[in-house]
C-alpha positions in Angstrom: -18.8 -8.6 37.9 -19.1 -6.3 41.4 -17.6 -2.8 41.5 -14.7 -3.5 44.1 -15.5 -0.2 46.0 -19.5 -0.4 46.4 -20.4 -4.0 45.6 -22.9 -2.8 42.9 -23.0 -5.1 39.7 -21.2 -3.6 36.8 -21.8 -3.9 33.0 -18.4 -5.2 31.9 -19.2 -4.3 28.2 -18.5 -0.4 27.1 -17.9 0.7 30.4 -14.7 2.8 30.5 -14.4 2.8 34.2 -14.2 -1.0 34.6 -14.0 -2.9 37.0 -15.5 0.1 38.9 -19.0 1.2 38.2 -18.2 4.9 38.1 -15.8 7.4 38.1 -16.5 8.2 41.5 -15.5 4.7 42.4 -12.7 4.7 40.7 -11.4 7.7 42.4 -12.4 6.4 46.0 -10.3 3.4 45.1 -7.2 5.5 44.3 -7.6 7.3 47.3 -7.4 4.5 49.2 -4.0 3.9 47.9 -2.7 7.2 48.1 -3.7 7.1 51.8 -2.2 3.8 52.1 -5.1 2.2 53.3 -4.2 -0.5 50.5 -0.8 -2.0 51.0 1.2 -4.6 48.5 2.6 -7.0 51.1 6.3 -7.0 51.7 9.2 -6.2 54.0 9.7 -2.2 54.7 12.5 -0.6 53.0 14.7 1.9 55.0 16.0 4.5 52.5 19.6 5.6 53.6 21.8 7.7 52.2 24.3 6.1 49.9 27.7 7.8 50.0 29.4 7.6 46.9 33.3 6.0 46.7 34.6 8.9 44.9 33.3 11.3 47.4 35.0 9.0 49.9 38.1 9.0 48.5 38.3 12.3 47.4 37.7 13.5 51.2 40.4 10.8 52.3 42.8 12.6 49.8 41.9 16.0 51.0 42.5 15.3 54.9 45.4 13.4 54.3 46.9 16.4 52.4 45.7 18.5 55.2 47.8 17.0 57.7 51.1 17.2 55.9 
């Protein structure tokens, strides 16, 4: 099997870094994920704050009381 980072042939048995050939290649791969060079395909997710129903009810009740 070839190392996904450097394409060096990797001995599979007793290799603590498999599928990589070394810890260095393993960390290079991790760095690529962290810097978003690799991405899992899918739709982009936009995070928006979610308001709690109880908070809305409480603020509406308070504004009604202040009008009285």
